[in-house]
PATORFI-936613 format. One record per residue: residue in one letter; x, y, z of N, C-alpha, C in turn. Coordinates in pm, whole numbers, plus 50000, padded with zeros to 5 digits. Layout:
N
AXYZXYZXYZ
...
END
This chain:
726
M463624727447473464514737047472465644745447519
T466464748747507467734754747593467324768047646
R467174774447761466984789647766468044796047736
R467494806947692468484819147647469154824847816
Y470674828547761471024833447868470604850747893
D470114852147982469814868448002470044871148141
P471094880548144471954886648306470554895748351
S470024901848269469024912248330467754903948407
E467504891748361466364884048443467074876848549
I468194871148539468804860348642469484867548749
E469774883348725470984889048844470044894148927
P469184901148902468504911048997467754897249090
K467214889249033466854878149117467374872149259
W468444866749211469364859649251470234870149396
V470154884749334470444894449462469414897749583
K468524891949534467414892949649467474878349726
V467554866549620467304855849726468514852749808
W469964859449782470734856849873470904864749990
E470384877949960470024887450060469274881650180
D468134873850111466734869650210467604855350268
E468364850850212468754836750284470264840650351
R470644853450362471714860450433472744846150457
L472984846150317473974836950285475514836350310
Y475914851350312477374851350330477684858550476
E476854854150573477364858550691478304848350767
A479494853350803480284844450874479944837550983
S479824825050994479374819651156480204821251249
E479364826251382480184826251491480224811251593
D479164804451558478454791951610480104785351664
P480124782151797481294773651853481354761251789
D480124756551760479834738951745480374738151588
D480484751851501481194752351362482534745551357
D483034734151341483934732151355484994731951179
R484164738151094484864745850990486164753650965
P486974751450915488064757650929487794775550895
R488364785450918488164798650906488994806250804
F488064812350755489084818050626488744836750645
Y489314844350647489354858550672489744864450513
A488824866350441489054872750298489014886650307
L489914896450320489724908550360490204918450197
D489554925050186489714938750074490034950850120
M490924957850085491104970150145489734978850093
F489294989650193488114993750180488055004350114
P487095008450082487115019449931486375032850027
Y487145042649964486595059149991485735060149958
P484555064549997483195071649910483315082249882
S483785083549779484225092849665483185098049563
G482355086149536481425086449432481095072549433
D480125070449306479905056649284481205049849252
L481235034249243482275025249225483015030449078
H484355027149044485115028648953485595014448879
M486365019548756487015003048744488014999148873
G488785003748903489665003049000488894995249103
H487634995449139486934986249236486584978549186
A485764979649053485264964749002486604955248986
E487784955148935488554949148932488964943149089
A489394952049160489854948449288488964936349372
F487564945249385486834933449474486114921549386
S486364923149249485934911349162487024898149183
G488404902149226489424893449241489214888949397
G488944901649509488874895149672487374885849675
D486334887949553485154880349588485514865649527
A486354865849430486464852249367487104846549471
V488214850349559489064842649652487994841049767
A486794848849804486044845849913485204832949876
R484584831549737483794821049682484284808049681
Y486034808249637486624798849615486624791549757
Q487204798949865487264794349994486234788550043
A485304795950072483684788250073483444774550039
M483844772949888483434759349872484424751949889
R485324753849930486614747449972486334743350125
G484984742550174484754742050310484944752150405
N485404762350389485584772050495484864780550533
N484784784050665483844793350730484814810250698
V483844815650598484694826850537483934841450575
L485154846450632484274860950699484964871050568
H484144876750530484384887150384483644897950403
P484174910650469483684920350544483574933950444
I482734939150479483184956450404482574967150462
G483444976450450483304990150507484035001350438
W483945013150501484265024750397485275032850464
D486335039250404487225048550489486755057050459
S485935065050539485165073650510485085088350539
F486515091150589486825104450650487655109750577
G487965122250550489195127050459488655141850400
L490065143650337489905157850264488745163550134
P488685146250045487825150249920486665151349972
A486095146850070484565147550107484165161650147
E485165167150246485115182750234484975192550136
N486105190950038485945196049911484885195049853
A484405180849815483155180649745481965188849801
A482135189649921480725191350020480665210750002
I481635213749998482375226749987481875234049832
K482135223849757481755228249650480475226349598
R479625219249665478115216949628477525221649747
G478155230949839477155239749954476505227550047
I476905216650038476375209350141477105204850262
A476545194650362477125189150469478475178350435
P479435177950457480415166550424479905152550451
A479245150850561478255136850626477485136350521
G476595144250474475415141050351476045132850231
W477235141950197477815136050045478295123050071
T479245119750219479505105850245478575095150264
D477785101250307476375090150321475975085450210
A475715096950106475055093350000476015083349916
N477265086649913478165079949842478045065049901
V478165067750041478035048950086477075043150023
D475725048950040474795040249981474795038849839
Q475415048249788475295044649612476125031649626
Q477585033749666478635021549669478035010649723
A477495009049808476464999149888475604989849788
A474825000449715473974994649603474344988749480
S475834993749465476564987949332476904978049386
F477554977449499478204960049558477314950549558
R475944953049588474674944849570474674938049465
R474424950749371473984943049244475164937349171
M476454939049206477374930449160477704917949208
G476734914649310476604900249373477824897749456
M478394909949542479464908649620479054897049758
S479794892949765479724881449893479904887250023
F479364896450053480054904450173479074901850313
D479644900050411478744899250528478404912450582
W477204917550524476624927550588476474933550695
T476314922950782476364926950923477754933250999
R478404931950923479924936251007480204950750942
R479314957650843479774967650762480104979750853
L481164986950841481384999750888481585008350813
L481785024050903482175037850818482965045350960
T484505045250901485225050351000484655067151042
S483825074950978483205084351006482115081151114
D481815068551148480715067651263481055069751394
P480345074951488481265077151607481665067651710
D480885053551660481225043451719482485037251680
Y483125038851571484455036851519485445047651560
Y484975057551502486235068551561486715067351699
G485225068651771485825071251911486645058951944
W486895045651911487645036851948489145038151884
T488965047251784490265050451713490995062351806
Q490115070951890490605083651958491395071252082
W490365061352138490605053752261491965049552212
L492445043352115493725033552059494605046852102
F494585058252006495415070952026496215075452160
V495045076552259495215075352401495805061452450
R495925047752406496635040652490498105038852461
L498265044252313499605048152220499985059752291
F499515067552343500195081452409500465073852544
E499615069852643500255062652726501165054152734
K501715045452638503015038552612504225044852560
G504035059152548504925066752493504985067352396
L504265061852268504225061352133503735072752056
A503045082552113502225096952054503075108652106
Y503455117352031504215124352148504015138352019
R504165152052080504065161651997505425171651952
K505485174851855506705183051824506675195051728
E507175202251699507705210951591508045205651466
S507495208451368507945202251256507185209151159
P508205211251010508045216150917507015212450832
V505825218050756504595214850713504245222850566
N503785216050484503365224450360502125231550415
W502165244750400500615249950445499975259650323
C498975256450309498215266250212497515279850284
P497915289950286497565299450329496265304450290
K495835299150193494155306450187493295295250250
D493515282450230492655275150277492785271050454
L493965276750480494705272950628494765261550674
T495365251150578495205237950587496895232950583
V496875222650620498215214950625498165206950477
L498795205950417498775194650258500065186250292
A499715171650264500515161250244501465167350105
N502635158850098503375164549980502555161449909
E501805149449820501095145449724499895156049695
Q499805166349796498965175149772499385187149708
V500625190349701501295200649618501465197049500
I500975205449370501375200649249502105215149209
Q503445213949164504265223149145504255236549216
G504215233249319504605242649421503045250549475
R502185247049430500525253849453499685241549515
C498745246749608497555239449654497055231949555
E496635218249552495725211849453494475215549479
R494015221349582492845222349577492215238049572
C492865247849577493165261749516494005267549456
G494865260649404496135267849317496965280149405
T496575278949529497515291949553498985284749629
L499865293849613501275289949601501155284149764
V502165274449807502335264449907503365273050006
E503605274850107504575279650211504695268350288
R505925269450347506335263950431506235265750602
R505615259750705505435265350846505975256050959
D506345257951032506835249951142505755253351260
L504895237851267503795238051338504435222551457
I503465229051564503405214951685502405206651645
Q502955195251621502345180551543502525170951624
W501285160951618501525149751672502145139751590
F502805128051672503505117851574503125103851659
F503615096851564503745079951632505005081251619
K505415071351723506995067351714507145055251637
I506905056951521506785044651447508475038951439
T509455047751445510845046451453511265038451565
D510545038451679510985025651791510735011151715
Y509685013451659509254995551570510464993451413
A511745005651418511725000451262512834986051258
Q513204984151332513904970851323513124959951340
R512114959251410511164952251399510594948551296
L510024958751234509164959251112510214957950964
L511684957150994512244951150894512594937950915
D512884936951053512964919951070511974910551001
D510764916851052509544908951024509164907650850
V509774917450790509124914750637509844902650594
D510774891050682510804882050648509954868750656
L508764870750719507614863850757506544866650644
L507034874650590505634879050453506004873850310
V506214855850331506744850750238505494851950100
D504234855850142503344857150039502884868350005
W503524874350044503574890649957504214892449799
P503834901849716504544905049615506114909249652
E507004902649572508494907949582508494922349559
R507844925749498508264942149483507594950249571
V506504943449659506104953149786506974952049896
V507464940249920508584934749999509854944650020
T510084945849858511244955849891510814970049870
M509904973449858509384985649870509334990749998
Q508804978850094509034980150237510204983750297
R510954972550241512664973950311512904986850270
N512944992350159513535004850122513255016050205
W511685017750205511075027450312511665028550409
I511435016850519512445016150618513935021250603
G514555016450543515735021250476517115020250606
R517275008550648518505008650739519935011150661
S520595019650759521695021450695522775017950824
D523755011750782524715006850921525915017450852
G526335022350959527575034150921528275032951092
A528685046351119529465053451196528775069251208
D528915072251359528695085551405530165092351416
V530475104351354531805107151355531565121651413
T532255129351487532325141051570533565151451516
F532745161551436533625174151380533635181151503
T534675190151479534565202551602534615219051496
I533545224751494533815239651448535025245951515
E536075251351443537045255351470537155267851528
E536145277751511535925290751557535135289951693
T534585277651758533715280051844534305266551935
G534745255151868535285245351951533765235751954
E532445239651898531325232651926531265219351837
E531165208151892531235197751832529875193251775
I530065186751604528995184251499529325172151499
T527945161051538528235146251500527485144451375
I528105140551262527445135451123527135121351147
F526175116851058526425099751063526885095750916
T527895086750922528135085750752528155068550716
T527685060250610527775047950591529105044850518
R529985053150515531145053350451532455056450546
P532425054550648533755062550697534975055650671
D535085047450568536385045450511536955059650437
T535915068350400536165078750315536345091250397
L536535087850516536635103650583538035109250558
W539055105850476540335109750447539955120850338
G538915116450272538415123350146537855134450175
V537245138250306536585149750308537005162450286
T536615173050191537235187950165536035197250218
F535035197250231533835206250280533025198950388
F532165203850431531255204650534530235208550516
V528895203950530527435210850486526265207750583
F525815219350623524655218250715523265223450634
A522175214750650520805215650625520525231750628
V519435235750563519235250450603518645252050737
E518035238350816517295237150902518205238351013
H519465237951014520015231051151520155244051233
P520085240051362520155248951466521005257551487
A522275252951439523375259851446523785271451350
V523065268051250522995276651074523185291651118
Q522225297751218521985311851186523255317351319
R523425308951431524365312651542525875313351490
L526135302951400527625302651323527585312851212
A526565315851136526655327951033526875341851103
E526085344451214526215356251281527915357251355
L528185345951389529355347751444530175348251341
A530365344551241531265346651101530855359351022
G529965365151036529615375550968528975375950847
T528095362250847527785356850670526605359650676
W525895361450801524505360550815523415368350674
E523945376250643523025386150536523315377850410
Q524405369450389524585359950258523945346950309
V523645343850406523125329250437521165330950448
R521175344050505519405344650542518805344050404
P518955349750290518235347150199517615332850160
L518725324750163518595310750142517825302550236
V517915308950366517355300350493516065309050440
E515575319750430514405324950417513395316250304
R514095312850195513445311350104513215295550089
A514165287650194513635275350231512335274150296
R512745283550414511155285150503510165285450411
A510365294050330508755299050240508415290950148
S509125279850115508525269449999508165257050077
S507805249250007507165238550048507785229850080
V507675219150166508315207950225508715197350078
A507685199850005508135187549915508985193849815
S509035205149766509995214349662511255215149753
H511705215949891512805215449949513395202949920
E512645187749900513195175149901513765174749751
E513665184449655513875179649553514865193949513
A515635199649591516585207849603517985205349490
D518525216149431519275215149358520535213749405
T521295204649400522635200849453523855208449444
K523935217549346524725228649332524105241649448
E523015244449470523135257749527523355254549669
G524375264849728524715265949876525315277549866
V525605283550004526095294750075527565289850158
P528555296850159529575295550241529285300450408
L529375293750493529175295950669529945305050690
G531285303150634532355313150702532985306950815
V532745293050826533365287250954534015278250890
H534775268150974535575255550965535245246451051
A535265233450963535125219351059536555212851057
V536625207351177537915200551168537915186651152
N538535178351081538475164951053539235160451185
P538175151651231538765142451328539975129151296
V540075125451185540845117151158542185122551113
N542315135551082543835138951039543885152051056
G542715161651144543055176051175542775183651089
E542525181050967542175192350861540965199550876
R541185215050880540055219650868539485226250741
V538395219750711537375222350605536405231450619
P536155238650484534985248250499533555243850510
C533005251250586531475249750595530725257450541
F529245249650489528445258050391527185252750441
V525975258150402524625254150413524395253350264
A523385244850280522865240450129521615234150160
P520465235250058519275227150079519425213550036
Y520355213549952520465192649943520415187050056
V521045192450166521125183450301519625184250378
L519175172350384517995171250443518095170550624
M517055179850683517415180150815516865163550888
G515865160350793515005148050869515845138550834
Y516965136850789517765123150762519125126950855
G519285115850925521125115450975520495127451118
T521915134251118521945147151226521515161251142
G521345160951012521145174750929522325181550913
A523615174050928525015177550885525575165450805
I526425169350703527045160650648528495165550586
M529475151550625530845154850575530835155750429
A531185158150368531245159550215532525154750108
V532465144350062533725135250000533185135449835
P533745148949747533065150149612533975138649558
A535065133149560535455122949473534695109249470
H533705109549578533005098549565531585095749605
D531255108549598529605112149607529255120449500
Q528085117749413528085124949289527535138549327
R526405140749447525895153649474527035161949523
D528195155649625529335165549669530125163649569
F530415159649478530915165149355530445175849245
E529195173049230528795185549177528705199849242
F528535196549358528635212749441530125217249451
A530995206449468532225208849479532875215149371
R532445213049221532915217849100532155231849075
Q530955232349178530035246149105530985256549182
H531135249949341531815260849424533465262049452
G534165255549354535705254749356536225249449468
I535845237549496536305232549638537075221449582
P538045215249643539295205249579538535192449602
V539175186049506538355169249529539475160949547
R539695150249655540645142149691540115128849693
V540875118449598540555106549566541385097449710
V540515091449765541015083949854540365067249816
I539985067449738539965052149717539855050649549
E541045042549505540915039749349541125023949331
P539885025449205539965013349102540975005749111
P540974991749126542304985249104542934985348970
G544024989048952544894990748829544605005748785
R543615013048841543715026548776544235039748889
H544495050148816544955060248898544065068548836
L543655078648952542855090248938543105100848940
D542905111448855543465126848851542225134748905
P542015140548998541025146949057540815158848978
E541865163748891541695174748832540855172648699
T540775160748668540215156248513538835149648519
M538925144148670537365135848683536255143348650
T535435136548602534025143448559532835137248631
E533305129848717531725124548805532615118748897
A532195113649023532335106949154532285094949075
I533375085849170533625071749111533035062449240
P532865051749190532255044249301533005040549443
H532645036149551533275029749654534085020649652
E534575012849537535044997749577536655002249533
G537314999949566538944995149532539694994249639
V540995002249658541795003849746542005014549807
M542125018549943542035033650027543515035449988
V543555050449958544915058749913544565069849978
N545735078350010545635092550065544715090650199
S545115078250267544105075450389544965072450509
G545945077750559546775076950633547165062750680
P546715056850837547075040250847546505031350742
F545495037250683544565025550597544945028550447
D546085031550403546635032050265546595014750266
G546155010450134546144998350103545404989750127
E544264995150234543344984750275541924984350152
P541674974750139540224971250034539274977050095
S538484982149994537014990250059536214984449961
P535114980149995534444987850130534924979450217
A535544965150201535694954550329536274962050438
S537084976650429537414980950545536714989650666
I535314989950615534754996950698534564995450793
A534334979750850534274974950986535844979051084
K536794976850994537864981551049537914995051087
V537925004750985537985021151022537095021551124
T535925016651156534585022651231535265015651389
A536135006151388536624999551496537665010951553
W538455012751461539285022551486539195034551549
L537875040651485537235052951503536915053051669
E535965040551663535755041251830537155038651971
H538115029151922539355028051973539845043052018
E539625051651931540725063951914539345072852010
G538145071352036537325081652082537065090151989
R536965087451849536615098151735535065093851628
G534505083251692533455078851642532805066851716
R531945062851648531395049551724530255042651596
P530285029351622529085023851522527765029151546
S526865030851444525545036551424524665031851304
V523455030951336522435023651276521505037951244
Q521275038151102520175051151074519075043450986
Y517995049051015516725041450909516025056450877
R516045053750739515225060450601513965064950651
L513275060650756511865058350795511825069150895
R510855079150923510825087851011509375087251110
D509125090451205507835090451279506715093451192
W505895087551188504375087151151503665103951206
L503755111451122503225125651141501755119651121
T500815123651230499205114251240498545130051252
D498905139551248498175153951270497675159551150
F496155161951115496035170051000495425179751061
Q496055192351048495535206051063494695212051003
L493895219451039493305231550979492895243651024
G494235246751100494645256351158493695266651228
G493255278351220492555284451269490675284851202
D490825277351105489775275051021488985260151089
S489555254251186488935244351260487945244651286
P486685240751278485575240251369485575240151489
L486375227151480486665224951675487095233451722
A488225238851683489105252851759487915265751760
R487145268551686486225279951664485285278651752
H484745265551785483545262351848483545270152020
P482535276152027482525282652146482385277152308
T482265265652325482245257352410482805244252422
W482485238552277482765225352274484335218952352
K485055229052326486315223652383486835225052522
H485765231652574486235234752714485435226052802
V485985217152872485765206152946486615204653096
T485695197853183486385194253292487415182253291
C488835184753341489555172453336489435157853407
P489315150453313488745136753405489935129953515
S491165135553505492215131753608491905142853753
C492005154453716491965164553855490805173053885
L489705166153741488655174953763488715190653756
G489695198153726489955211453720489125215253581
Q489475227553554489105228553419490015226653296
A489755222553168490905217553104490115224152911
V491085220752863490885225152702491115212052607
R490465209352520490195195752451491365199252358
D491905190152282492965194152168491995190452071
T492145201152018491395201251868492095198951724
D493125192351729493625183351626493175175251545
T493345168851458492515162351372493425148551352
M493305138051341493995126351324493835124151187
D495225121151121494905116450969494395107350938
T493645104650823492995091750792493465079650760
F494745080650769495865067150774495495059250929
V495165067351011495105061551158493685052551147
D492715057651100491775051551061491705041051028
S492115039650927492595024550807493515013450886
S494525019550992495425011051036494595000151122
W493424998551162492904990951264491764983351196
Y491334988651105489924986751055489434969451065
F490314963051017490214948750975490004938251140
L490364948751265490314944051390489284944151392
R488024957651370486754957451390485944949351365
Y486134946551232485454935051134485144925951235
C485764921451320486114909651377484924911651489
S484664923051555483624927251657482614935651647
P481864932951524481174944551490480164948251600
G479964960451628479074964751729479544965251885
Y480544959351911481404955552029481174969452101
D480574971852216480514984652288481664986752395
D482324977852444483194976052548484764980452513
G484944981052390486214980052371486344983152205
P487424986252141487524985951989487274972451914
F487624960952023487344948551972487674935252079
R486894927052071486834919752148487994904652126
R488744903352237490214898552180489784884652117
E488854877952193488564865252170487834862051982
D487414872551960486794876651821487994878851749
V488904883751755490144888151689491024872751667
E491184867051764492404855751790491344848351703
R490184844751682489604836951607489624838351474
W489584851151413489634854351294491134858051208
M492054865751313493254869951291494134862751278
P495494864751240495664874151082494994868850988
A494304882450919493474877950806494574867050682
D493834860750647493944850250525494704855250399
Q493684864250362494004868750226493524883150237
Y494644894150216494544909550165494614911850041
T493544921749971493384921149815493224937349812
G494224942649783494324957849721495504964649629
G495184975449612496244979949483497404981349533
V498664979949461499764984149494500514997249531
E499285007349511499395018749567499635024149711
H499015012049777499375012349939500345005049967
A501235002549866502394991449942503154998250029
I503495009350073504425015750171503545018450257
L502885032550279502355038850370501115030950463
H500235027950386499175020150472499565007550521
L499924997950472500374985450482501814984650612
L502534996850578503384999350713502395002450830
Y501665013950801500965015350953500185003851021
C499834998750923498864989750976499704974651054
R500934976250997501844963151056502824970151179
F502674986651208503314992951295501974990451441
I500574993351396499554996351481499584981151554
T499664975351474499354957451527500654952751600
K501774957551563502874955151661502794961651814
A502104974051791501764981151904500824974751990
L499824971151939498824963552036499144950752086
H499944942651976500594928752033501544932952197
D502324946452210502914949852267502334957152398
L500954958352346499954965552502499084948752523
G499064940152482498824928452531497164925052492
M497254931852358495414932652298495514921952172
V496554917152114496504908552029497784898252073
S497624888052006498954877552030500024875051908
F499354880551782500194878851657500694894551652
V501634891851500502714902751512502234912151353
E501894902551261501414908851132500504904351076
P499094917451024498584913751035497664907850897
F498644908150813498154899150677499264894550618
P499504882150660500654870250600500284870250456
K499124873550376499394870350221498624882150209
L499374886750070498724898450015498694894849869
M497784901949808497574901949650497224916449598
N497944919549529497514933849459497124932749313
Q496214941249276495984940549151496264950049077
G496374951848913496754960248864496014971348850
Q496244982848763495164995048751494384991548596
V493524999948617492654997148499493145010748387
I493345010648265493895023348185493085020048083
Y493285032948010492515034847888493645040247771
G493725034747701494805037447578496115041047612
G496485033147716497855036047780498125044147880
A496805052347903496785062447990495945057848107
S496225065048255495165063748361494015071148339
M492685065548384491675071948357491545085048420
S490965098548379490825110648459489595114448395
K489075124848470487925132648387488955143048319
T489965147148326490595158948246490795150748117
K491275137448111491435133347995490115125947902
G489145126847989487945126547923487625109147889
N488405101247967488705087947930488035079748015
I487405084248110486785076248224485595067648155
V485635052148217484735043648178483945037948314
E482735038648329482075036748469481685022348475
P481865012948577481584999948527480184996548564
M479435007148640477495002748641477245002948520
P477335011948437476615012648293476554998148230
I477874993248235478234980948179477384969348260
V477494968648356476894958848457475374960348437
E474774971048390473154971648379473134965548221
R474044968748148473804965348003474204950547961
W475164945048016475674931947999475414922248121
G475494928848231475304918848340476834918548439
A476454916848592477934918748688478604904948630
D478074895448587479064884948582479994886348445
T479484894248342480424900348224481424910748290
M480714919148368482054927748421482714920348466
R482634911848566483634906148649484524898848584
L483934888148456484774881248361485764888448304
I485304898548253486084909348157487314913448247
M487084913948388488344919748460489084908448476
L488984895548505489644889448566490234880848438
F489554880148333490244872648213490984878748148
A491234892648166492054902148063493504897848070
G493924895248172495444892348207495764888248346
P496824883148371497214884548522496224894348608
F496344889148712495674897648794496364912048852
E497774909248863498644918248909498944928048815
D498774926848668499104935948548497664945748535
D498394955548457497334964348439496364962148314
I495264965348308494534961948216494204977348117
D494164974348007493934985447901492344984447869
W491504991747892489974989347865489624991247709
K490744998347660490485004347507490964995947430
L491814984447482492074971147429491074961047401
I490544957747565489904945347539488264946947561
A488184959647570486564963147580486294976447494
G487154980247404486924995947341485344998247314
D485044990747233483764993447171482804991847299
P481794997247337480704995147443479574991447364
D479504993247215478134985147179478614968947137
R479624967247125480024955747063479754941847202
R478914930947183478944925647259480154916647342
P480484918547461481784912547507481844897947489
G483284891447447483494878047404482864868547548
V483284873447638482874866547744481444864747788
T480554873947744479124871547750478734861647624
S479424862247512479014853347428479264836747462
W480384836047582480834822547649479844817247716
L479454827747809478144824147880477054815147861
G476844825247719475504818747637475754803447587
R477174801047574477154790347560477234775647666
V477904782847762477544774347872476394772247950
F475624780647925473904779347938473584768247844
A473654771247735473464759447644473924745547654
A475394744847708476054732747695475314726747826
V475194731447952474754728448079473194723148047
G472354733647968470914729147964471084716047902
D471644714747736471504706147664472174689747798
A473284690947840473564681647918472664674848015
V471564681448057470604679548168469594672648069
E468994677147944468214670647882468574658047838
R469994654947844470434644147786470304636447886
G470344640548027470224631348130471444622848187
G471054610848208472554599748254473174592948158
A472834601648040473894590447930475304591747984
E475564583547894477324580247939478164589747864
E478994592647991479854602147915481374597147889
S481964599847729482844595247702483974595947795
P485114584447782486534588647865486814601447838
E486764604547706487584618447666486684626147744
L485994631347759485254642347848485644640847978
I485524627348030485964625548198487104628348222
R488274626748106489504630248125489884644248148
A489054652448050489174666848047488464671248140
T487424666948167486834673148324487634674148454
H488214663948435489214658648589490764667748561
K490924670248429492424678548425491634693248409
A490314697048415490314710248435489984712048542
I489194702348633489214703248797490514704748858
R491764698748830493034700848880493344716948839
G493394716248691493924731448661493494741048717
V491794745448739491314753348813491414756748908
T491494742848991492214744549160493454753049174
E494504746249072495424753349095495864768249081
D495144769948953494954786448960494384791749058
C493184789549072492674796049204493554795049295
E494504786549345495224789949463496254797149472
R496844803549325497834811849276497304822849230
F495984823749229495164838149187495684836649039
R495814830248978495794829348800494654831248749
F493334837348798492254840248736492044837448584
N492754841148502492754843148388493064833748320
T493624824748384493884809348288492904797448363
A492324801648471491074794248512490274792448466
I489844805948423488514811548298488654803248179
S490384805448107490634799447998490184784447998
K490294774748107490334763848130488774758148125
L488074767248186486714765448203486204767948052
M486564775247949486334776247829486514764747725
V487824758747789488264743247698487134733847762
L486884733047869486024721947922484724726347855
T483944738947851482824739647758482974735147617
N483734736747562483894734047394484324716447434
E484664711347532484754694447546483414693047544
M482494697947625481444694647643480344695747523
R480614705247435479934706447331480014697047219
S481594690247235481884679647137481524667347167
A481284665547251480694654347349479164655547346
L478544661647352477154662947312476784664347182
D477434669847104477444670546980477144658646901
A478314646246953478784630946930477754621646968
G476594628347067475654624047098475974613547249
G476644620247310477154613247422476234623847571
G476514618447671476534624347810477194635647850
A476934644347930477754655747982477524659248118
L476404653348192475994659848326476854661448417
E477774650548452479144651948571479904667648488
A479894663648406480604678448346480434692248379
A478854688548327477974701848363478124708048498
R477974699748589478214699848733479464705948799
A480464699748727481644704648752481984719848683
L481834717948562482134734448523480934745448607
T480144740948641479114749848702479814753248856
L480084748248875480654745549055482014756849022
M482744754848913484064761848927483764776248832
L482614776648775482184791948702481964798848834
A481324792148939480914802049060482064813949151
P483064811749142483634822649194483894832649101
F483944835248976483844843348863482554846648829
A481674841448788480254844748746479294836948830
P479264844048950478254838949060476964836949022
F476424848348945475044845448902474674836448817
A475454833048707475244823948615475514810648686
A476064809648758476644795448816475384791848902
E475044803648984473814800349098472504797748976
E472314802148866471264799648808471484783248747
L472284780848690472464768748635472534756848794
W472954760048878473064753248955471804747249015
R470894757849044469834756349153468514752549048
V468564759248953467154758748856467574747948732
D468574749548640468874736548568469294723748608
L469964725548719470534712148785469924708848921
G468754718748964467934712449065467944713049169
E469574717349235469754715949344469094724849486
A469034722049567468504732349663469054744349724
A470474739649749471044749449815472174759849719
S472484768249793473224778349659474604771249637
S475244773849519476554767849497477614770649568
W477284786249688477864788649793478754778649866
A477344772349916477664760450033478074748749959
A478154746549809478394733849741479634730549776
S480294719949798481834713849791482414714549619
W483554724549609484564722849512484664710049492
P484954702249339484894696649270486204689449296
T486254676449334487594673049285487884662949200
F489304661249170489564652749048490414638949105
D490554627649010491114615149041492264617748960
P493384617149034494804616048999495104609948880
A494574595848878494724583348751494114590848649
L493264600448668492454607348532493274617348460
V493904623848514494674637148472496234629348410
V496454617948417498074615148369497894613048225
E498634619448146498834622547993498794605447956
E498114600747861498154584947821499354583147720
T499784593747670500804593447550501844606247573
V503144604447584504114613547630505134614747486
T505614626447426506164624847336507564629447377
L508634619747368510114622047377510744621947270
V511954632147272512774637347173513794629647227
V514484622647132516074612847149516694613347010
Q518314608847075518814611646928519594598146927
V519594594546787519744580346744521014583346648
END
């Protein structure tokens, strides 16, 4: 009689067996000639137990690791935790406990949940970024970058919470208030540490072309964040002082349309020029308000707000004097902190000009149109024919940009220039005077290792993005004490063959990992320049069209579902719901927690079909079932290679039905059962292991079995329908 599918009996048994067998430890045996495959998942933050996002992401990453192992690869599939961070401190303060205790408890809980879900992790390589044997090497790497000139300090504006005495990222400022305590956020200028990522801007941009196996939207986001702009540096002169102010523009062909000049609020010349012109009393409130507001709000400034500075800039191409303003819509962090304003051809400049009664001059007209500046309601595009532009009247634009730039350089009025949107990486996370390190009476006082004199330690703290920018290298050399990693280990495993994680990390985390890898390459520590040639993003798990959150009361935890229906069911729900990169609406696919999931019922049918096939023994399989089996092998293999897990599972369901039909017709299905069981293993490893080692009587794990192969002759369609016209 066929056994009933019971995950509560099957799954805990195999968790223990797999651990006892140390099944998932990557081999470092030099005589192991299997190809190596590094299956890397973005490591989690231990803020509590696993959530639905973890369940989806790691189910996909685990399917990749299991599939690759069955393809004959020596798989490295490690796990660790990004265990430093402000959330742990917040939670610890709220509960009156030490952050380390809170973090360690969450790590232990997540580790137990990962084991219960049957993740194929090599636990011997487990790491925590908060362990001294990890963060000590993070500090060591910082020193190497400092020695290379890639780490430096400078004064920079930051978001500052006056209650918590903490620097906040823009994402931590909610409607101008600290997300932690609700206090109005201020802007402060602090001395902070930066990594000189801008030195690598062009290399980061060029090497995006190497990332052919990344999602196109992530590649686009990386390109846009780096943001190369080709243009010209042009020098204006302040009429009243003779001071030269250089601006950067991507459209030097519009220089003849400049009707005013704008300084950023933070520009160092603003106060000096305003005091000279006698306008400081009018300018100062704007400057002080900007200084008091958060950096985040400053970047969203009203384009119409601004104050006359009382001085004039002389346009180098025609000698015209134009009024200067100071306005928060110009950012000090991009270009030079000053801009030439061309209201006819830039919407922000147009709105500002209309607000302040500044003339508008058209210098590019679309073909066949004449534009009246007095009646324009918006700026027009930069394409057409140059007009009112002196020697360049009649030139096509933007094709004339190169010609204008060359003319500027020849006349000594400008030169070609390249700017990047990318800013240097602020790596400093400060806690002001409330820092435990800064307050410690003895820790910071040490002997200088260079001169042996008295010295004071730097008490600033690195941002956690630094921790996560190299962890994938440490996985290659667990427990190594003589460096952050052993080069031969890294050369053996890196670059990672597959990186899996959320698209929310598409910009900063991935960019920082790419930068650190290139810097380590230049230091002679690694031979490669890109850490992750292949990237796979999972979608978000939502509920009723909205993201899950405690405030909405729509959070669904994965582990209660695992305990009730089994880890295989949880995995299959996640992977069968749709394309891996698409969002999953839990309410639509499993909204009723008391209803038996459809994939659970399917696993029951798989158990019945395989059990019946074993009882039927070596009975002959029909040609139809043989062809169906080989078609399934081909299709599932192709789907696994493309991460189309949902369609792979669908093909396994079809094969299950074909087996049942063949068995009901009195035929055999043993070879089909073996193929079905092996192909099930990446998606439902517990059920597959039970069928493989118990029902089918195999001694070794399905992890060590060979992926089934198909006969091309058996997957050719016997009949083809052709549409012809007669």
